[in-house]
KOLVEX-402197 format. One record per residue (C-alpha): x, y, z; residue in three letters; residue number from 1. Coordinates in Angstrom, 2 decimals, m for minus. Example, Ala and Ser with C-alpha at 12.3 -4.5 7.8 and 13.67 -1.06 7.14 Angstrom:
BEGIN
<atom><px>12.30</px><py>m4.50</py><pz>7.80</pz><r>ala</r><k>1</k></atom>
<atom><px>13.67</px><py>m1.06</py><pz>7.14</pz><r>ser</r><k>2</k></atom>
***
This chain:
BEGIN
<atom><px>13.45</px><py>m23.11</py><pz>2.91</pz><r>unk</r><k>1</k></atom>
<atom><px>9.99</px><py>m23.05</py><pz>1.45</pz><r>unk</r><k>2</k></atom>
<atom><px>8.82</px><py>m19.60</py><pz>0.63</pz><r>unk</r><k>3</k></atom>
<atom><px>5.08</px><py>m18.66</py><pz>0.95</pz><r>unk</r><k>4</k></atom>
<atom><px>3.95</px><py>m16.81</py><pz>m2.16</pz><r>unk</r><k>5</k></atom>
<atom><px>0.28</px><py>m16.63</py><pz>m1.19</pz><r>unk</r><k>6</k></atom>
<atom><px>0.78</px><py>m12.85</py><pz>m0.97</pz><r>unk</r><k>7</k></atom>
<atom><px>0.71</px><py>m12.74</py><pz>m4.77</pz><r>unk</r><k>8</k></atom>
<atom><px>m2.97</px><py>m13.80</py><pz>m5.10</pz><r>unk</r><k>9</k></atom>
<atom><px>m4.02</px><py>m11.83</py><pz>m2.10</pz><r>unk</r><k>10</k></atom>
<atom><px>m2.36</px><py>m8.67</py><pz>m3.27</pz><r>unk</r><k>11</k></atom>
<atom><px>m3.95</px><py>m9.10</py><pz>m6.68</pz><r>unk</r><k>12</k></atom>
<atom><px>m7.37</px><py>m9.56</py><pz>m5.08</pz><r>unk</r><k>13</k></atom>
<atom><px>m7.15</px><py>m6.35</py><pz>m3.08</pz><r>unk</r><k>14</k></atom>
<atom><px>m5.61</px><py>m4.37</py><pz>m5.96</pz><r>unk</r><k>15</k></atom>
<atom><px>m8.54</px><py>m5.42</py><pz>m8.19</pz><r>unk</r><k>16</k></atom>
<atom><px>m10.90</px><py>m4.35</py><pz>m5.36</pz><r>unk</r><k>17</k></atom>
<atom><px>m9.08</px><py>m1.00</py><pz>m5.19</pz><r>unk</r><k>18</k></atom>
<atom><px>m9.33</px><py>m0.53</py><pz>m8.99</pz><r>unk</r><k>19</k></atom>
<atom><px>m13.13</px><py>m1.32</py><pz>m8.88</pz><r>unk</r><k>20</k></atom>
<atom><px>m13.67</px><py>1.28</py><pz>m6.07</pz><r>unk</r><k>21</k></atom>
<atom><px>m11.69</px><py>3.97</py><pz>m7.87</pz><r>unk</r><k>22</k></atom>
<atom><px>m13.55</px><py>3.33</py><pz>m11.13</pz><r>unk</r><k>23</k></atom>
<atom><px>m16.92</px><py>3.39</py><pz>m9.39</pz><r>unk</r><k>24</k></atom>
<atom><px>m16.42</px><py>6.54</py><pz>m7.38</pz><r>unk</r><k>25</k></atom>
<atom><px>m16.77</px><py>10.09</py><pz>m8.96</pz><r>unk</r><k>26</k></atom>
<atom><px>m14.65</px><py>12.97</py><pz>m7.73</pz><r>unk</r><k>27</k></atom>
<atom><px>m17.28</px><py>13.88</py><pz>m5.07</pz><r>unk</r><k>28</k></atom>
<atom><px>m17.23</px><py>10.39</py><pz>m3.74</pz><r>unk</r><k>29</k></atom>
<atom><px>m13.44</px><py>10.49</py><pz>m3.62</pz><r>unk</r><k>30</k></atom>
<atom><px>m13.59</px><py>13.74</py><pz>m1.67</pz><r>unk</r><k>31</k></atom>
<atom><px>m16.07</px><py>12.32</py><pz>0.88</pz><r>unk</r><k>32</k></atom>
<atom><px>m15.00</px><py>12.68</py><pz>4.55</pz><r>unk</r><k>33</k></atom>
<atom><px>m13.62</px><py>9.81</py><pz>6.53</pz><r>unk</r><k>34</k></atom>
<atom><px>m12.99</px><py>9.65</py><pz>10.31</pz><r>unk</r><k>35</k></atom>
<atom><px>m10.19</px><py>11.70</py><pz>11.88</pz><r>unk</r><k>36</k></atom>
<atom><px>m10.22</px><py>14.38</py><pz>9.18</pz><r>unk</r><k>37</k></atom>
<atom><px>m9.30</px><py>12.08</py><pz>6.28</pz><r>unk</r><k>38</k></atom>
<atom><px>m11.05</px><py>11.78</py><pz>2.91</pz><r>unk</r><k>39</k></atom>
<atom><px>m11.48</px><py>8.76</py><pz>0.81</pz><r>unk</r><k>40</k></atom>
<atom><px>m8.90</px><py>10.06</py><pz>m1.67</pz><r>unk</r><k>41</k></atom>
<atom><px>m6.42</px><py>10.83</py><pz>1.08</pz><r>unk</r><k>42</k></atom>
<atom><px>m6.84</px><py>7.31</py><pz>2.51</pz><r>unk</r><k>43</k></atom>
<atom><px>m6.13</px><py>5.95</py><pz>m0.97</pz><r>unk</r><k>44</k></atom>
<atom><px>m3.07</px><py>8.28</py><pz>m1.13</pz><r>unk</r><k>45</k></atom>
<atom><px>m1.99</px><py>6.79</py><pz>2.28</pz><r>unk</r><k>46</k></atom>
<atom><px>m2.25</px><py>3.25</py><pz>0.79</pz><r>unk</r><k>47</k></atom>
<atom><px>m0.24</px><py>4.43</py><pz>m2.19</pz><r>unk</r><k>48</k></atom>
<atom><px>2.47</px><py>6.00</py><pz>0.10</pz><r>unk</r><k>49</k></atom>
<atom><px>3.00</px><py>2.75</py><pz>1.98</pz><r>unk</r><k>50</k></atom>
<atom><px>3.02</px><py>0.68</py><pz>m1.23</pz><r>unk</r><k>51</k></atom>
<atom><px>5.51</px><py>3.20</py><pz>m2.79</pz><r>unk</r><k>52</k></atom>
<atom><px>7.74</px><py>2.90</py><pz>0.30</pz><r>unk</r><k>53</k></atom>
<atom><px>8.18</px><py>m0.82</py><pz>m0.22</pz><r>unk</r><k>54</k></atom>
<atom><px>8.68</px><py>m0.39</py><pz>m3.91</pz><r>unk</r><k>55</k></atom>
<atom><px>11.42</px><py>2.16</py><pz>m3.35</pz><r>unk</r><k>56</k></atom>
<atom><px>13.17</px><py>m0.08</py><pz>m0.74</pz><r>unk</r><k>57</k></atom>
<atom><px>13.02</px><py>m3.08</py><pz>m3.20</pz><r>unk</r><k>58</k></atom>
<atom><px>14.34</px><py>m0.97</py><pz>m6.11</pz><r>unk</r><k>59</k></atom>
<atom><px>17.07</px><py>0.46</py><pz>m3.89</pz><r>unk</r><k>60</k></atom>
<atom><px>18.17</px><py>m3.06</py><pz>m3.04</pz><r>unk</r><k>61</k></atom>
<atom><px>18.28</px><py>m3.95</py><pz>m6.72</pz><r>unk</r><k>62</k></atom>
<atom><px>20.33</px><py>m0.87</py><pz>m7.66</pz><r>unk</r><k>63</k></atom>
<atom><px>22.85</px><py>m1.37</py><pz>m4.93</pz><r>unk</r><k>64</k></atom>
<atom><px>22.87</px><py>m5.11</py><pz>m5.14</pz><r>unk</r><k>65</k></atom>
<atom><px>22.64</px><py>m5.05</py><pz>m1.32</pz><r>unk</r><k>66</k></atom>
<atom><px>22.00</px><py>m8.26</py><pz>0.36</pz><r>unk</r><k>67</k></atom>
<atom><px>21.15</px><py>m6.32</py><pz>3.55</pz><r>unk</r><k>68</k></atom>
<atom><px>17.49</px><py>m5.85</py><pz>4.52</pz><r>unk</r><k>69</k></atom>
<atom><px>16.38</px><py>m2.64</py><pz>6.23</pz><r>unk</r><k>70</k></atom>
<atom><px>15.50</px><py>m2.42</py><pz>9.87</pz><r>unk</r><k>71</k></atom>
<atom><px>11.89</px><py>m3.04</py><pz>10.79</pz><r>unk</r><k>72</k></atom>
<atom><px>9.89</px><py>0.10</py><pz>11.32</pz><r>unk</r><k>73</k></atom>
<atom><px>8.64</px><py>0.10</py><pz>14.83</pz><r>unk</r><k>74</k></atom>
<atom><px>4.88</px><py>0.56</py><pz>15.36</pz><r>unk</r><k>75</k></atom>
<atom><px>5.48</px><py>3.90</py><pz>17.15</pz><r>unk</r><k>76</k></atom>
<atom><px>7.18</px><py>5.24</py><pz>13.91</pz><r>unk</r><k>77</k></atom>
<atom><px>4.11</px><py>4.65</py><pz>11.79</pz><r>unk</r><k>78</k></atom>
<atom><px>1.78</px><py>7.12</py><pz>13.45</pz><r>unk</r><k>79</k></atom>
<atom><px>4.00</px><py>10.15</py><pz>13.11</pz><r>unk</r><k>80</k></atom>
<atom><px>4.79</px><py>9.21</py><pz>9.50</pz><r>unk</r><k>81</k></atom>
<atom><px>1.11</px><py>9.09</py><pz>8.68</pz><r>unk</r><k>82</k></atom>
<atom><px>0.41</px><py>12.34</py><pz>10.57</pz><r>unk</r><k>83</k></atom>
<atom><px>3.23</px><py>14.12</py><pz>8.86</pz><r>unk</r><k>84</k></atom>
<atom><px>2.12</px><py>12.92</py><pz>5.35</pz><r>unk</r><k>85</k></atom>
<atom><px>m1.62</px><py>13.62</py><pz>5.86</pz><r>unk</r><k>86</k></atom>
<atom><px>m1.69</px><py>17.28</py><pz>4.84</pz><r>unk</r><k>87</k></atom>
<atom><px>0.04</px><py>16.39</py><pz>1.58</pz><r>unk</r><k>88</k></atom>
<atom><px>m2.26</px><py>13.57</py><pz>0.98</pz><r>unk</r><k>89</k></atom>
<atom><px>m5.31</px><py>15.70</py><pz>1.62</pz><r>unk</r><k>90</k></atom>
<atom><px>m3.90</px><py>18.40</py><pz>m0.81</pz><r>unk</r><k>91</k></atom>
<atom><px>m3.86</px><py>15.97</py><pz>m3.79</pz><r>unk</r><k>92</k></atom>
<atom><px>m6.73</px><py>16.29</py><pz>m6.18</pz><r>unk</r><k>93</k></atom>
<atom><px>m9.01</px><py>13.36</py><pz>m5.32</pz><r>unk</r><k>94</k></atom>
<atom><px>m8.88</px><py>11.69</py><pz>m8.77</pz><r>unk</r><k>95</k></atom>
<atom><px>m5.01</px><py>12.03</py><pz>m8.83</pz><r>unk</r><k>96</k></atom>
<atom><px>m4.83</px><py>10.32</py><pz>m5.44</pz><r>unk</r><k>97</k></atom>
<atom><px>m7.09</px><py>7.52</py><pz>m6.58</pz><r>unk</r><k>98</k></atom>
<atom><px>m5.12</px><py>6.92</py><pz>m9.78</pz><r>unk</r><k>99</k></atom>
<atom><px>m1.84</px><py>7.03</py><pz>m7.87</pz><r>unk</r><k>100</k></atom>
<atom><px>m3.08</px><py>4.36</py><pz>m5.52</pz><r>unk</r><k>101</k></atom>
<atom><px>m4.04</px><py>2.05</py><pz>m8.37</pz><r>unk</r><k>102</k></atom>
<atom><px>m0.89</px><py>2.70</py><pz>m10.34</pz><r>unk</r><k>103</k></atom>
<atom><px>1.50</px><py>2.17</py><pz>m7.46</pz><r>unk</r><k>104</k></atom>
<atom><px>m0.33</px><py>m0.93</py><pz>m6.32</pz><r>unk</r><k>105</k></atom>
<atom><px>m0.05</px><py>m2.39</py><pz>m9.85</pz><r>unk</r><k>106</k></atom>
<atom><px>3.68</px><py>m1.60</py><pz>m10.14</pz><r>unk</r><k>107</k></atom>
<atom><px>4.47</px><py>m2.94</py><pz>m6.73</pz><r>unk</r><k>108</k></atom>
<atom><px>2.42</px><py>m6.13</py><pz>m7.21</pz><r>unk</r><k>109</k></atom>
<atom><px>4.37</px><py>m6.84</py><pz>m10.43</pz><r>unk</r><k>110</k></atom>
<atom><px>7.64</px><py>m6.21</py><pz>m8.54</pz><r>unk</r><k>111</k></atom>
<atom><px>6.60</px><py>m8.45</py><pz>m5.73</pz><r>unk</r><k>112</k></atom>
<atom><px>5.50</px><py>m11.31</py><pz>m8.08</pz><r>unk</r><k>113</k></atom>
<atom><px>8.98</px><py>m11.36</py><pz>m9.63</pz><r>unk</r><k>114</k></atom>
<atom><px>11.04</px><py>m11.36</py><pz>m6.43</pz><r>unk</r><k>115</k></atom>
<atom><px>13.60</px><py>m14.15</py><pz>m6.43</pz><r>unk</r><k>116</k></atom>
<atom><px>13.18</px><py>m17.05</py><pz>m4.10</pz><r>unk</r><k>117</k></atom>
<atom><px>16.51</px><py>m16.34</py><pz>m2.31</pz><r>unk</r><k>118</k></atom>
<atom><px>15.43</px><py>m12.75</py><pz>m1.43</pz><r>unk</r><k>119</k></atom>
<atom><px>12.13</px><py>m13.95</py><pz>m0.05</pz><r>unk</r><k>120</k></atom>
<atom><px>13.89</px><py>m16.64</py><pz>2.01</pz><r>unk</r><k>121</k></atom>
<atom><px>16.36</px><py>m14.10</py><pz>3.40</pz><r>unk</r><k>122</k></atom>
<atom><px>13.52</px><py>m11.62</py><pz>4.13</pz><r>unk</r><k>123</k></atom>
<atom><px>11.51</px><py>m14.40</py><pz>5.99</pz><r>unk</r><k>124</k></atom>
<atom><px>14.60</px><py>m15.50</py><pz>7.93</pz><r>unk</r><k>125</k></atom>
<atom><px>15.18</px><py>m11.86</py><pz>9.02</pz><r>unk</r><k>126</k></atom>
<atom><px>11.59</px><py>m11.65</py><pz>10.35</pz><r>unk</r><k>127</k></atom>
<atom><px>10.04</px><py>m10.22</py><pz>7.19</pz><r>unk</r><k>128</k></atom>
<atom><px>11.16</px><py>m6.58</py><pz>7.55</pz><r>unk</r><k>129</k></atom>
<atom><px>9.88</px><py>m6.06</py><pz>3.99</pz><r>unk</r><k>130</k></atom>
<atom><px>6.35</px><py>m7.27</py><pz>4.14</pz><r>unk</r><k>131</k></atom>
<atom><px>5.20</px><py>m8.43</py><pz>0.75</pz><r>unk</r><k>132</k></atom>
<atom><px>1.71</px><py>m8.87</py><pz>1.95</pz><r>unk</r><k>133</k></atom>
<atom><px>0.25</px><py>m5.60</py><pz>0.83</pz><r>unk</r><k>134</k></atom>
<atom><px>m3.30</px><py>m7.11</py><pz>0.78</pz><r>unk</r><k>135</k></atom>
<atom><px>m3.78</px><py>m6.75</py><pz>4.56</pz><r>unk</r><k>136</k></atom>
<atom><px>m3.14</px><py>m2.99</py><pz>4.51</pz><r>unk</r><k>137</k></atom>
<atom><px>m5.29</px><py>m2.44</py><pz>1.43</pz><r>unk</r><k>138</k></atom>
<atom><px>m8.11</px><py>m4.58</py><pz>2.77</pz><r>unk</r><k>139</k></atom>
<atom><px>m8.11</px><py>m2.63</py><pz>6.06</pz><r>unk</r><k>140</k></atom>
<atom><px>m8.62</px><py>0.67</py><pz>4.37</pz><r>unk</r><k>141</k></atom>
<atom><px>m10.92</px><py>m0.58</py><pz>1.64</pz><r>unk</r><k>142</k></atom>
<atom><px>m13.12</px><py>m2.03</py><pz>4.32</pz><r>unk</r><k>143</k></atom>
<atom><px>m13.15</px><py>1.44</py><pz>6.19</pz><r>unk</r><k>144</k></atom>
<atom><px>m13.95</px><py>3.21</py><pz>2.90</pz><r>unk</r><k>145</k></atom>
<atom><px>m16.79</px><py>0.78</py><pz>2.06</pz><r>unk</r><k>146</k></atom>
<atom><px>m18.11</px><py>1.12</py><pz>5.64</pz><r>unk</r><k>147</k></atom>
<atom><px>m18.37</px><py>4.84</py><pz>5.16</pz><r>unk</r><k>148</k></atom>
<atom><px>m19.92</px><py>4.49</py><pz>1.74</pz><r>unk</r><k>149</k></atom>
<atom><px>m22.40</px><py>1.96</py><pz>3.01</pz><r>unk</r><k>150</k></atom>
<atom><px>m23.41</px><py>4.26</py><pz>5.94</pz><r>unk</r><k>151</k></atom>
<atom><px>m24.78</px><py>6.76</py><pz>3.58</pz><r>unk</r><k>152</k></atom>
***
């Protein structure tokens, strides 16, 4: 089975975009309000949370040498998880949230780049319950942030 590794370059592109944004913004910029009561820093913490989730699942699989892939999270599960985590993300100091987003993205991207072919093939055959394409999620939120910054 041919495995698509295009996610590696796409993840890298969005990680660099994330790093550039974090470097460019000062603490006041990171604390700026976003829709639905979020801040830019909290949105970055949200991105970090979902990257960290995948990193933990991948590392757990390595530690347990488990060939099993986790169940897919249903779309309905995502909203309550985000809502539950939101107060914690808002409580983080803005610069800490921004650094965490960059650090976790970097660690996860290195882990994803090194995934063995057989793991990616099994993951694809199972319907990709562990989505290695982090670029889509990062891009979505970076576009939102840049939209808010451009509106000022």
